[in-house]
PATIVEX-713230 format. One record per residue (C-alpha): x, y, z. Coordinates in steps of 0.25 Angstrom, whole numbers. Example, Ala and Ser with C-alpha at 12.3 -4.5 7.8 and 13.67 -1.06 7.14 Angstrom:
BEGIN
((49 -18 31))
((55 -4 29))
This chain:
BEGIN
((19 546 944))
((32 539 940))
((40 543 929))
((39 535 916))
((48 523 914))
((58 524 902))
((64 513 894))
((74 517 885))
((67 528 877))
((53 523 880))
((45 529 891))
((35 520 897))
((21 526 896))
((13 528 910))
((-1 530 912))
((-8 540 921))
((-5 532 934))
((10 531 930))
((10 516 926))
((16 511 914))
((7 508 902))
((8 493 900))
((2 487 887))
((5 472 888))
((9 464 900))
((9 449 899))
((18 437 902))
((27 441 890))
((29 456 890))
((25 469 895))
((22 481 886))
((22 495 890))
((19 508 883))
((31 518 881))
((34 530 874))
((47 531 865))
((52 546 867))
((61 544 855))
((51 540 844))
((40 547 851))
((30 535 851))
((24 525 861))
((29 511 861))
((26 498 868))
((38 492 876))
((36 477 876))
((45 470 887))
((46 455 886))
((46 448 900))
((53 436 896))
((68 436 892))
((71 433 877))
((74 419 873))
((78 422 859))
((83 436 858))
((86 435 844))
((72 431 840))
((67 443 848))
((75 453 841))
((72 446 827))
((57 448 830))
((59 462 834))
((67 466 822))
((57 459 812))
((46 467 818))
((54 480 817))
((58 477 802))
((44 474 797))
((35 484 803))
((20 486 800))
((10 497 803))
((1 487 811))
((12 483 820))
((19 490 831))
((33 494 827))
((44 487 835))
((53 498 839))
((63 491 848))
((67 478 855))
((78 474 864))
((80 468 878))
((82 477 891))
((88 470 903))
((83 457 899))
((69 461 895))
((66 460 880))
((58 472 875))
((52 477 861))
((46 490 859))
((34 493 849))
((27 505 844))
((14 508 851))
((0 504 846))
((-10 514 851))
((-22 504 854))
((-27 494 864))
((-24 479 863))
((-34 471 854))
((-37 462 866))
((-40 473 875))
((-49 480 864))
((-57 468 862))
((-58 464 876))
((-66 477 880))
((-76 475 869))
((-89 467 871))
((-92 467 856))
((-86 473 844))
((-92 478 830))
((-90 467 820))
((-83 477 810))
((-73 481 821))
((-70 467 824))
((-67 463 810))
((-58 476 809))
((-50 472 821))
((-49 458 816))
((-44 462 802))
((-34 472 808))
((-29 462 818))
((-26 452 807))
((-19 462 799))
((-10 465 810))
((-7 451 813))
((-4 449 798))
((6 460 799))
((13 454 812))
((13 440 806))
((20 445 793))
((32 450 802))
((33 437 809))
((28 429 821))
((25 442 829))
((11 440 833))
((9 439 848))
((1 427 854))
((-10 437 859))
((-12 447 847))
((-24 453 854))
((-14 459 864))
((-4 463 854))
((-13 469 844))
((-19 483 847))
((-31 490 842))
((-30 505 837))
((-41 513 831))
((-37 521 819))
((-50 526 813))
((-64 528 818))
((-68 515 812))
((-54 507 811))
((-45 500 821))
((-31 494 819))
((-25 482 826))
((-10 484 828))
((1 474 833))
((8 480 846))
((15 468 851))
((23 456 844))
((29 443 847))
((44 445 847))
((49 432 853))
((52 419 845))
((40 411 840))
((38 396 839))
((37 390 825))
((27 380 829))
((16 390 831))
((18 396 817))
((14 383 811))
((1 382 819))
((-4 396 816))
((-11 394 803))
((-22 384 806))
((-25 391 820))
((-27 405 813))
((-36 399 802))
((-45 394 813))
((-45 406 821))
((-48 415 809))
((-60 406 805))
((-65 408 819))
((-64 424 819))
((-70 425 805))
((-82 416 808))
((-84 424 821))
((-84 437 813))
((-93 432 802))
((-103 426 812))
((-104 439 820))
((-106 447 808))
((-119 439 805))
((-113 433 792))
((-114 446 784))
((-104 451 774))
((-99 462 784))
((-99 464 799))
((-104 478 802))
((-108 482 817))
((-111 468 822))
((-105 467 836))
((-97 454 840))
((-91 450 853))
((-78 456 855))
((-73 444 864))
((-75 434 854))
((-69 442 843))
((-57 445 852))
((-55 430 854))
((-56 426 840))
((-47 437 835))
((-36 434 845))
((-36 419 842))
((-35 423 827))
((-23 433 829))
((-16 423 838))
((-16 413 827))
((-10 422 817))
((4 421 812))
((13 421 800))
((8 409 794))
((-7 414 793))
((-5 428 787))
((-13 424 775))
((-24 418 784))
((-24 431 792))
((-25 440 780))
((-37 431 774))
((-44 432 788))
((-42 447 788))
((-48 448 774))
((-60 439 777))
((-63 448 790))
((-62 461 782))
((-74 457 773))
((-83 456 785))
((-81 470 789))
((-87 482 781))
((-78 489 771))
((-82 503 775))
((-83 507 790))
((-90 520 795))
((-92 525 809))
((-83 523 821))
((-79 512 830))
((-88 512 843))
((-81 519 855))
((-82 506 863))
((-74 499 852))
((-63 509 849))
((-49 504 853))
((-42 513 864))
((-29 520 861))
((-17 516 869))
((-12 530 873))
((-26 536 875))
((-27 533 890))
((-14 539 893))
((-17 552 888))
((-25 564 893))
((-40 564 889))
((-45 573 877))
((-53 582 888))
((-39 585 895))
((-33 589 881))
((-44 598 878))
((-44 605 892))
((-29 607 890))
((-31 614 877))
((-44 621 880))
((-39 635 877))
((-30 632 865))
((-38 622 857))
((-53 619 855))
((-55 605 854))
((-64 602 842))
((-67 587 844))
((-62 575 853))
((-66 565 842))
((-54 556 840))
((-47 553 827))
((-43 538 829))
((-31 540 820))
((-26 550 830))
((-34 548 843))
((-26 557 852))
((-29 570 845))
((-41 580 845))
((-45 591 836))
((-45 605 840))
((-44 620 836))
((-34 630 842))
((-41 641 848))
((-32 652 843))
((-30 648 829))
((-42 640 826))
((-33 629 820))
((-37 614 821))
((-28 605 828))
((-26 591 833))
((-24 591 848))
((-17 580 856))
((-10 579 869))
((5 576 871))
((7 564 879))
((12 567 894))
((26 562 899))
((20 550 905))
((17 544 892))
((26 551 883))
((40 558 883))
((41 573 885))
((48 573 872))
((35 573 865))
((30 586 871))
((44 593 867))
((42 588 852))
((28 593 852))
((33 607 856))
((44 607 846))
((34 603 835))
((25 614 839))
((36 624 836))
((42 617 824))
((30 614 816))
((26 629 816))
((38 633 808))
((37 636 793))
((48 626 789))
((40 614 795))
((27 615 787))
((28 600 785))
((25 597 800))
((12 597 806))
((10 609 815))
((8 609 830))
((-1 620 835))
((0 619 850))
((7 612 861))
((1 615 875))
((3 609 889))
((-7 611 900))
((-6 603 913))
((3 592 909))
((-5 590 896))
((2 594 883))
((-6 595 870))
((-3 598 856))
((-11 603 844))
((-7 599 830))
((-13 607 818))
((-22 598 809))
((-16 595 796))
((-25 598 785))
((-20 586 776))
((-21 572 774))
((-13 562 782))
((-5 551 775))
((-12 541 783))
((-26 546 778))
((-20 546 764))
((-15 531 765))
((-29 527 771))
((-36 532 759))
((-26 529 748))
((-20 516 754))
((-7 518 746))
((-1 528 737))
((7 525 724))
((22 527 723))
((21 542 718))
((11 546 728))
((20 541 739))
((32 549 734))
((24 561 735))
((21 559 749))
((35 555 752))
((41 568 745))
((31 577 752))
((34 570 766))
((49 572 764))
((47 587 765))
((40 586 778))
((50 576 784))
((61 586 781))
((54 596 789))
((52 586 800))
((67 583 800))
((71 598 800))
((61 601 812))
((69 592 821))
((56 586 827))
((59 572 832))
((47 566 825))
((49 551 824))
((35 546 818))
((27 550 806))
((15 542 803))
((6 543 791))
((-4 551 800))
((7 561 802))
((9 564 787))
((-1 574 781))
((-3 578 766))
((-8 592 765))
((-16 595 753))
((-22 609 756))
((-36 603 759))
((-42 601 772))
((-44 587 778))
((-59 589 777))
((-58 594 762))
((-64 584 752))
((-52 587 743))
((-43 580 754))
((-52 568 753))
((-51 567 738))
((-36 568 739))
((-35 556 748))
((-40 547 737))
((-31 553 726))
((-17 551 722))
((-6 561 728))
((-1 565 715))
((-15 570 711))
((-15 579 724))
((-13 594 721))
((-2 595 732))
((1 591 746))
((11 594 758))
((15 584 768))
((17 587 783))
((20 578 794))
((17 578 809))
((30 579 817))
((25 580 831))
((22 567 839))
((7 564 841))
((0 554 850))
((-5 546 838))
((9 546 833))
((16 542 846))
((5 532 849))
((8 524 836))
((-5 527 828))
((-5 529 813))
((5 523 803))
((20 526 805))
((29 522 793))
((40 519 802))
((34 506 806))
((40 500 793))
((54 505 797))
((64 496 804))
((71 502 816))
((83 510 812))
((96 507 819))
((99 522 820))
((91 535 819))
((94 543 807))
((93 558 805))
((78 558 802))
((67 548 805))
((61 551 791))
((71 545 782))
((69 537 769))
((65 524 776))
((53 531 783))
((48 537 770))
((49 523 764))
((41 517 775))
((30 528 773))
((31 525 758))
((27 511 761))
((14 515 767))
((11 525 756))
((13 515 745))
((5 504 752))
((17 495 755))
((13 496 769))
((-1 500 774))
((-5 507 786))
((-13 499 796))
((-27 498 790))
((-24 502 776))
((-23 491 765))
((-16 497 753))
((-15 491 739))
((-2 497 733))
((-4 504 719))
((5 507 708))
((16 500 700))
((21 488 707))
((35 489 702))
((36 504 707))
((30 500 721))
((40 489 722))
((52 498 719))
((47 508 729))
((45 497 739))
((59 493 738))
((64 507 740))
((56 508 752))
((61 495 758))
((75 500 755))
((73 513 763))
((67 506 774))
((79 496 775))
((89 507 776))
((83 510 790))
((87 497 796))
((101 500 791))
((101 513 797))
((102 520 784))
((89 527 781))
((89 534 768))
((86 549 765))
((72 553 761))
((77 561 749))
((84 548 744))
((72 540 746))
((63 549 739))
((73 550 727))
((73 535 725))
((58 535 727))
((56 546 716))
((65 538 706))
((57 526 708))
((44 534 704))
((51 540 693))
((56 527 687))
((42 521 687))
((36 533 683))
((45 534 671))
((45 520 667))
((31 515 667))
((27 500 667))
((22 500 653))
((34 507 648))
((42 499 637))
((55 494 641))
((68 500 636))
((77 494 626))
((86 489 637))
((74 481 644))
((73 490 656))
((67 503 660))
((74 517 662))
((79 518 676))
((74 530 684))
((83 542 684))
((89 547 697))
((82 560 699))
((86 570 710))
((75 574 721))
((69 587 720))
((66 595 732))
((52 592 737))
((42 603 740))
((33 603 752))
((21 602 743))
((21 590 734))
((15 595 721))
((8 583 715))
((-2 590 705))
((10 594 696))
((15 579 697))
((1 574 692))
((2 585 681))
((15 580 676))
((11 566 676))
((-2 569 667))
((7 579 659))
((17 568 656))
((6 558 653))
((0 567 643))
((13 568 636))
((15 553 636))
((1 552 630))
((4 562 619))
((10 554 607))
((18 567 603))
((25 567 617))
((25 552 620))
((37 548 629))
((42 562 631))
((46 564 646))
((44 578 652))
((58 579 656))
((64 575 643))
((63 589 637))
((53 585 627))
((62 575 620))
((55 563 615))
((59 550 622))
((52 537 619))
((57 529 630))
((54 538 642))
((40 540 647))
((34 552 653))
((39 558 665))
((33 555 679))
((30 564 691))
((42 559 698))
((52 563 688))
((46 577 687))
((48 578 702))
((62 574 702))
((68 576 688))
((73 590 690))
((77 590 704))
((91 594 703))
((97 580 703))
((100 580 688))
((102 593 680))
((94 595 668))
((100 601 655))
((99 616 654))
((91 616 641))
((82 605 645))
((67 609 648))
((62 606 661))
((49 599 657))
((46 594 671))
((47 608 677))
((39 614 666))
((28 604 668))
((28 606 683))
((27 622 682))
((17 622 671))
((2 624 675))
((-7 612 675))
((-13 610 662))
((-20 597 665))
((-35 597 668))
((-33 587 679))
((-25 597 687))
((-35 608 686))
((-43 611 698))
((-57 604 695))
((-54 604 680))
((-57 619 678))
((-50 631 685))
((-57 642 677))
((-68 648 686))
((-82 651 680))
((-81 666 682))
((-69 667 674))
((-75 660 663))
((-87 669 663))
((-79 681 663))
((-71 677 651))
((-84 673 644))
((-90 687 646))
((-78 694 643))
((-76 687 630))
((-91 689 626))
((-89 704 629))
((-77 705 620))
((-83 698 608))
((-96 707 610))
((-88 719 610))
((-80 715 597))
((-93 712 590))
((-99 725 594))
((-87 733 589))
((-88 726 575))
((-102 729 574))
((-100 744 578))
((-110 744 590))
((-99 744 600))
((-100 755 611))
((-87 761 609))
((-90 763 594))
((-103 771 597))
((-95 780 607))
((-84 783 597))
((-94 787 585))
((-97 802 584))
((-111 806 585))
((-116 814 572))
((-121 828 574))
((-136 829 574))
((-142 841 567))
((-152 850 574))
((-166 847 569))
((-175 858 563))
((-186 863 571))
((-199 870 566))
((-195 885 565))
((-210 889 563))
((-213 884 577))
((-200 888 584))
((-197 901 591))
((-187 911 585))
((-173 905 586))
((-163 912 595))
((-149 914 591))
((-145 900 597))
((-157 891 597))
((-157 879 605))
((-155 865 599))
((-169 859 595))
((-174 845 598))
((-171 834 588))
((-183 831 579))
((-185 820 569))
((-176 821 557))
((-183 819 544))
((-175 818 531))
((-181 826 519))
((-184 820 506))
((-173 819 496))
((-179 828 486))
((-180 840 496))
((-165 841 497))
((-160 853 490))
((-148 861 491))
((-147 871 502))
((-151 885 499))
((-142 896 504))
((-146 903 517))
((-152 890 523))
((-150 887 538))
((-140 876 540))
((-150 869 548))
((-159 867 536))
((-156 855 527))
((-151 856 513))
((-162 858 503))
((-172 864 513))
((-180 876 509))
((-177 890 512))
((-180 897 526))
((-194 902 521))
((-198 888 517))
((-194 883 530))
((-202 893 538))
((-214 891 529))
((-227 886 536))
((-228 871 536))
((-214 869 531))
((-207 857 536))
((-193 859 541))
((-183 851 533))
((-175 840 541))
((-160 841 539))
((-154 829 533))
((-148 819 542))
């Protein structure tokens, strides 16, 4: 097998037979698949066969595509001329050409045809908005990529970068309307005239011909007509789709035929990993789920591409990440659990992150508000700092590589509820990132925020500068939407416009080779939030006719965990103060002094007020710190509305009842301790009938008790001398006592 060819820092990819992998070959150009071993990604090298007639027009077209990137378009990385042959290099689109996909289908489900047509029109609109860059054969330049079990995307992989005639632009509108009518009529008739088209199969050849003619007629002058056609076709498809795309209709991944099969990967790790399932996740189709045999941890397994389709640097980076991510100082990086090489097959195992990816959050929420986006950026700054300190040469972070750890498992129902709630209502979350290269990342799958960035003239100290954070923030706020996500921005219009200007300013610095620092960008972002949080739209204007400008607060060191429950508590606490007439207009940081022209404090000022940027008076009370450290007193922050367990309530009730009962018994005199303390009275020995008794010894035994009968009152007489002490007073003499029939007297009680 011959050695792979090298063009600059691009290695031409070879198949198993040692042939270069060609993507396009026609009379205009030849495109081959290559690997960029500097940025660690696959690219398409387009070499034009004809020399340039207008070099300035070629360079202007390439620069226009570089400045205005879009998630549905391949990013134009580089352009130039080499030994008289013009070339341009674009990022990889990991799917098959739309023409080839439709050519191998005999029929296609109606809902899938409508989805492909709508996605193709959306991509055509994105290309047309940037100029006349649609090729004359869009079915060859568009590629189909499956991103979910029942969803596909159509992305543009090739562009027209040469000069275009102005005469064709004027004739596009009428032609497109005619072709659009044909396509719409065909789909409606195939659907039986119903409101929606479900599983009715339609001929794929006819659909491909009509779709190709419609896309070939698209252009800048018919953008509105393309959007109208897309809206009309969308109504023919059902709103909710379930199930999966049939196997025969699934688009093929571009890199899959070049890699080892899943059976070979499983055999290479048979003693180390137990494969759980080979069912593919279409968002990451190159990974399998398994369990480590030694530790029992669940991992994602994928192969490291061999040297004929990737540079050996990828394996070296994986081995470095295996050592670095296990260190305690790098807790913000996803851990690699295994890197193993057996018989020229290298595989890695990545620990599954029990959290929500940023891509999942954006698919569910569509867009975040300004304050939620700041919470994400502030937490991400800590992970990026660890990534910079780790010296790992990571050059790409997608939305799928950023995870929000909430403490709940992915399958937990509480994670599902968090997806539909605002971030400032979450209890807390950490952010970790995937620093090692994966096949999905190298193949160009997912949403890379760097697609919105212009090419930098010189590389700075870090790739995660303020411009990259600004590009990510555009996706978070809905200013730019990932492919297949249609967002409707929320929140104040003026606040979003101010933030949008800040983001554009940071992105513009990259083209000037002056990217800003992340800390400076976050500080400016926080001041915007603070300004619009303090000065509400319904706030009365000041005497000068304007509002109070935001104060320049310093930044406070951000912890790894972003506490948002305290943030929500402060906002509700400040709102309760504003609602109270006695405290109306009193800010939390004003020390309790009334101020009629200042609203209640917002969460942004509480985050950055006492950060060390401006010293506070020594005698001023720190209300913000007191509110932060105080225990939560609002019912909204109690877990489930009641944190007191039932057994504790029952114990308190029983204990209180016993105390009250003991107190009442003590007052009534029937308490147990009162009976024990009282001395028992001496019981006199009762008399017995002496006539029937035997002679009494000197120490007679104690007789048994007999009933005591009180004598009548008139029989009581003074005791006579010589009477036994056992006789009652007033009893007769001894002879009277011993007389027959005499009743013994009963001693008084």
